[in-house]
A tleap script that builds the chain and sets N, CA, C and O, in Angstrom:
source leaprc.protein.ff14SB
mol = sequence {
  NMET GLU ARG PHE VAL GLU ASP TYR GLN LYS
  ARG ARG LEU THR ASP ARG ASP ASP ILE MET
  THR ALA ILE ASN ILE LEU MET SER GLN GLY
  TYR ASP GLU ASP ASP LEU LEU GLY GLU MET
  THR LYS VAL PHE TYR VAL ASP LEU ASP ALA
  PHE ASN GLU VAL ILE ALA HIE CHIE
}
set mol.1.N position { 0.843 -1.168 0.000 }
set mol.1.CA position { 0.000 0.000 0.000 }
set mol.1.C position { 0.889 1.230 0.000 }
set mol.1.O position { 1.270 1.706 1.070 }
set mol.2.N position { 1.213 1.734 -1.109 }
set mol.2.CA position { 2.079 2.892 -1.187 }
set mol.2.C position { 1.257 4.161 -1.250 }
set mol.2.O position { 1.506 5.042 -2.072 }
set mol.3.N position { 0.289 4.240 -0.382 }
set mol.3.CA position { -0.606 5.384 -0.325 }
set mol.3.C position { -0.501 6.016 1.048 }
set mol.3.O position { -0.665 5.337 2.061 }
set mol.4.N position { -0.235 7.281 1.086 }
set mol.4.CA position { -0.182 7.974 2.360 }
set mol.4.C position { -1.346 8.949 2.421 }
set mol.4.O position { -1.643 9.650 1.454 }
set mol.5.N position { -1.990 8.978 3.559 }
set mol.5.CA position { -3.183 9.798 3.739 }
set mol.5.C position { -2.950 10.684 4.955 }
set mol.5.O position { -2.387 10.239 5.955 }
set mol.6.N position { -3.378 11.920 4.871 }
set mol.6.CA position { -3.293 12.804 6.032 }
set mol.6.C position { -4.169 12.232 7.141 }
set mol.6.O position { -5.207 11.627 6.870 }
set mol.7.N position { -3.749 12.424 8.389 }
set mol.7.CA position { -4.479 11.855 9.520 }
set mol.7.C position { -5.957 12.217 9.520 }
set mol.7.O position { -6.795 11.383 9.859 }
set mol.8.N position { -6.287 13.443 9.146 }
set mol.8.CA position { -7.689 13.857 9.193 }
set mol.8.C position { -8.530 13.164 8.114 }
set mol.8.O position { -9.759 13.226 8.161 }
set mol.9.N position { -7.883 12.505 7.140 }
set mol.9.CA position { -8.603 11.833 6.071 }
set mol.9.C position { -8.794 10.335 6.337 }
set mol.9.O position { -9.518 9.667 5.600 }
set mol.10.N position { -8.163 9.814 7.363 }
set mol.10.CA position { -8.203 8.374 7.613 }
set mol.10.C position { -9.583 7.932 8.091 }
set mol.10.O position { -10.239 8.610 8.881 }
set mol.11.N position { -9.997 6.776 7.585 }
set mol.11.CA position { -11.232 6.130 8.048 }
set mol.11.C position { -10.884 5.203 9.192 }
set mol.11.O position { -9.736 4.783 9.335 }
set mol.12.N position { -11.858 4.891 9.992 }
set mol.12.CA position { -11.663 3.938 11.085 }
set mol.12.C position { -11.874 2.529 10.555 }
set mol.12.O position { -12.834 2.260 9.834 }
set mol.13.N position { -10.973 1.645 10.918 }
set mol.13.CA position { -11.084 0.239 10.542 }
set mol.13.C position { -11.286 -0.529 11.845 }
set mol.13.O position { -10.322 -0.852 12.539 }
set mol.14.N position { -12.556 -0.822 12.175 }
set mol.14.CA position { -12.881 -1.431 13.459 }
set mol.14.C position { -13.601 -2.765 13.321 }
set mol.14.O position { -13.569 -3.589 14.235 }
set mol.15.N position { -14.242 -2.975 12.194 }
set mol.15.CA position { -14.994 -4.216 11.985 }
set mol.15.C position { -14.034 -5.362 11.686 }
set mol.15.O position { -13.158 -5.237 10.831 }
set mol.16.N position { -14.200 -6.469 12.389 }
set mol.16.CA position { -13.290 -7.608 12.233 }
set mol.16.C position { -13.282 -8.169 10.815 }
set mol.16.O position { -12.239 -8.592 10.317 }
set mol.17.N position { -14.435 -8.173 10.169 }
set mol.17.CA position { -14.491 -8.650 8.775 }
set mol.17.C position { -13.701 -7.728 7.850 }
set mol.17.O position { -13.008 -8.198 6.947 }
set mol.18.N position { -13.801 -6.431 8.071 }
set mol.18.CA position { -13.046 -5.479 7.257 }
set mol.18.C position { -11.546 -5.607 7.505 }
set mol.18.O position { -10.743 -5.510 6.576 }
set mol.19.N position { -11.178 -5.824 8.758 }
set mol.19.CA position { -9.769 -6.020 9.089 }
set mol.19.C position { -9.248 -7.273 8.412 }
set mol.19.O position { -8.143 -7.267 7.869 }
set mol.20.N position { -10.018 -8.341 8.433 }
set mol.20.CA position { -9.604 -9.587 7.780 }
set mol.20.C position { -9.460 -9.383 6.271 }
set mol.20.O position { -8.531 -9.908 5.658 }
set mol.21.N position { -10.365 -8.632 5.682 }
set mol.21.CA position { -10.276 -8.340 4.251 }
set mol.21.C position { -8.985 -7.588 3.942 }
set mol.21.O position { -8.280 -7.924 2.990 }
set mol.22.N position { -8.677 -6.572 4.746 }
set mol.22.CA position { -7.445 -5.806 4.534 }
set mol.22.C position { -6.214 -6.702 4.686 }
set mol.22.O position { -5.268 -6.597 3.906 }
set mol.23.N position { -6.228 -7.574 5.683 }
set mol.23.CA position { -5.115 -8.506 5.894 }
set mol.23.C position { -4.952 -9.417 4.684 }
set mol.23.O position { -3.841 -9.618 4.195 }
set mol.24.N position { -6.053 -9.961 4.210 }
set mol.24.CA position { -5.985 -10.868 3.055 }
set mol.24.C position { -5.459 -10.162 1.812 }
set mol.24.O position { -4.677 -10.736 1.055 }
set mol.25.N position { -5.883 -8.925 1.600 }
set mol.25.CA position { -5.407 -8.166 0.439 }
set mol.25.C position { -3.902 -7.936 0.550 }
set mol.25.O position { -3.159 -8.163 -0.405 }
set mol.26.N position { -3.465 -7.487 1.711 }
set mol.26.CA position { -2.030 -7.213 1.886 }
set mol.26.C position { -1.192 -8.477 1.745 }
set mol.26.O position { -0.131 -8.457 1.122 }
set mol.27.N position { -1.669 -9.573 2.321 }
set mol.27.CA position { -0.902 -10.819 2.234 }
set mol.27.C position { -0.867 -11.334 0.797 }
set mol.27.O position { 0.122 -11.938 0.382 }
set mol.28.N position { -1.935 -11.101 0.035 }
set mol.28.CA position { -1.937 -11.529 -1.363 }
set mol.28.C position { -0.960 -10.690 -2.192 }
set mol.28.O position { -0.522 -11.108 -3.264 }
set mol.29.N position { -0.629 -9.508 -1.685 }
set mol.29.CA position { 0.336 -8.639 -2.355 }
set mol.29.C position { 1.761 -8.890 -1.867 }
set mol.29.O position { 2.695 -8.202 -2.278 }
set mol.30.N position { 1.921 -9.885 -0.985 }
set mol.30.CA position { 3.256 -10.289 -0.560 }
set mol.30.C position { 3.745 -9.713 0.751 }
set mol.30.O position { 4.909 -9.906 1.102 }
set mol.31.N position { 2.900 -9.015 1.486 }
set mol.31.CA position { 3.328 -8.467 2.775 }
set mol.31.C position { 3.391 -9.575 3.821 }
set mol.31.O position { 2.555 -10.478 3.836 }
set mol.32.N position { 4.391 -9.494 4.692 }
set mol.32.CA position { 4.520 -10.435 5.800 }
set mol.32.C position { 3.593 -10.017 6.926 }
set mol.32.O position { 3.191 -8.857 7.015 }
set mol.33.N position { 3.257 -10.966 7.784 }
set mol.33.CA position { 2.365 -10.690 8.904 }
set mol.33.C position { 2.920 -9.565 9.787 }
set mol.33.O position { 2.155 -8.761 10.321 }
set mol.34.N position { 4.232 -9.510 9.939 }
set mol.34.CA position { 4.850 -8.480 10.782 }
set mol.34.C position { 4.682 -7.068 10.215 }
set mol.34.O position { 4.792 -6.092 10.957 }
set mol.35.N position { 4.423 -6.948 8.932 }
set mol.35.CA position { 4.301 -5.644 8.276 }
set mol.35.C position { 2.861 -5.161 8.137 }
set mol.35.O position { 2.626 -4.017 7.748 }
set mol.36.N position { 1.906 -6.016 8.449 }
set mol.36.CA position { 0.503 -5.697 8.175 }
set mol.36.C position { 0.017 -4.461 8.912 }
set mol.36.O position { -0.558 -3.562 8.298 }
set mol.37.N position { 0.238 -4.402 10.213 }
set mol.37.CA position { -0.293 -3.284 10.989 }
set mol.37.C position { 0.304 -1.963 10.524 }
set mol.37.O position { -0.413 -0.970 10.403 }
set mol.38.N position { 1.594 -1.942 10.264 }
set mol.38.CA position { 2.233 -0.719 9.780 }
set mol.38.C position { 1.651 -0.246 8.467 }
set mol.38.O position { 1.435 0.950 8.271 }
set mol.39.N position { 1.395 -1.183 7.567 }
set mol.39.CA position { 0.809 -0.819 6.267 }
set mol.39.C position { -0.626 -0.345 6.431 }
set mol.39.O position { -1.041 0.620 5.788 }
set mol.40.N position { -1.380 -1.016 7.284 }
set mol.40.CA position { -2.785 -0.647 7.472 }
set mol.40.C position { -2.927 0.726 8.126 }
set mol.40.O position { -3.839 1.482 7.792 }
set mol.41.N position { -2.025 1.051 9.060 }
set mol.41.CA position { -2.152 2.330 9.752 }
set mol.41.C position { -1.704 3.508 8.887 }
set mol.41.O position { -1.896 4.661 9.274 }
set mol.42.N position { -1.120 3.241 7.744 }
set mol.42.CA position { -0.817 4.325 6.806 }
set mol.42.C position { -2.094 4.880 6.190 }
set mol.42.O position { -2.140 6.031 5.757 }
set mol.43.N position { -3.135 4.041 6.156 }
set mol.43.CA position { -4.375 4.416 5.480 }
set mol.43.C position { -5.561 4.519 6.439 }
set mol.43.O position { -6.476 5.306 6.198 }
set mol.44.N position { -5.559 3.737 7.524 }
set mol.44.CA position { -6.703 3.661 8.441 }
set mol.44.C position { -6.276 3.894 9.886 }
set mol.44.O position { -5.116 3.701 10.249 }
set mol.45.N position { -7.240 4.313 10.698 }
set mol.45.CA position { -7.112 4.180 12.144 }
set mol.45.C position { -7.592 2.768 12.437 }
set mol.45.O position { -8.755 2.452 12.187 }
set mol.46.N position { -6.724 1.916 12.961 }
set mol.46.CA position { -7.041 0.503 13.136 }
set mol.46.C position { -7.332 0.233 14.612 }
set mol.46.O position { -6.558 0.628 15.484 }
set mol.47.N position { -8.450 -0.440 14.886 }
set mol.47.CA position { -8.775 -0.893 16.235 }
set mol.47.C position { -7.774 -1.991 16.595 }
set mol.47.O position { -7.844 -3.095 16.055 }
set mol.48.N position { -6.843 -1.692 17.507 }
set mol.48.CA position { -5.767 -2.628 17.816 }
set mol.48.C position { -6.264 -3.914 18.471 }
set mol.48.O position { -5.736 -4.992 18.200 }
set mol.49.N position { -7.265 -3.807 19.321 }
set mol.49.CA position { -7.810 -5.013 19.949 }
set mol.49.C position { -8.421 -5.931 18.899 }
set mol.49.O position { -8.199 -7.142 18.922 }
set mol.50.N position { -9.186 -5.359 17.986 }
set mol.50.CA position { -9.806 -6.159 16.924 }
set mol.50.C position { -8.735 -6.734 16.003 }
set mol.50.O position { -8.827 -7.893 15.597 }
set mol.51.N position { -7.725 -5.940 15.669 }
set mol.51.CA position { -6.637 -6.418 14.816 }
set mol.51.C position { -5.931 -7.606 15.468 }
set mol.51.O position { -5.708 -8.630 14.823 }
set mol.52.N position { -5.583 -7.469 16.740 }
set mol.52.CA position { -4.883 -8.552 17.436 }
set mol.52.C position { -5.737 -9.814 17.531 }
set mol.52.O position { -5.218 -10.926 17.436 }
set mol.53.N position { -7.036 -9.641 17.718 }
set mol.53.CA position { -7.934 -10.789 17.771 }
set mol.53.C position { -7.980 -11.503 16.418 }
set mol.53.O position { -7.944 -12.732 16.358 }
set mol.54.N position { -8.059 -10.733 15.344 }
set mol.54.CA position { -8.100 -11.311 13.998 }
set mol.54.C position { -6.786 -12.026 13.690 }
set mol.54.O position { -6.795 -13.140 13.166 }
set mol.55.N position { -5.663 -11.397 14.010 }
set mol.55.CA position { -4.350 -11.998 13.745 }
set mol.55.C position { -4.179 -13.291 14.541 }
set mol.55.O position { -3.602 -14.255 14.039 }
set mol.56.N position { -4.669 -13.316 15.762 }
set mol.56.CA position { -4.542 -14.509 16.605 }
set mol.56.C position { -5.282 -15.703 16.001 }
set mol.56.O position { -4.892 -16.851 16.213 }
set mol.57.N position { -6.348 -15.430 15.249 }
set mol.57.CA position { -7.140 -16.506 14.647 }
set mol.57.C position { -6.816 -16.723 13.177 }
set mol.57.O position { -7.409 -17.590 12.535 }
set mol.58.N position { -5.885 -15.951 12.639 }
set mol.58.CA position { -5.540 -16.035 11.216 }
set mol.58.C position { -4.594 -17.183 10.955 }
set mol.58.O position { -4.195 -17.407 9.812 }
savepdb mol mol.pdb
quit
């Protein structure tokens, strides 16, 4: 995700299904699990509890 967004433009990513979709897209593009959160937070405000829950079950 080579897209940078100003903080005031970021959407909230809180739904577990949406987080899983973002994870699947990034992983299909070759990102490692360790890089997912960093890439996602470039574009979204990510609910960390929901993200960690999704990653734990991924």
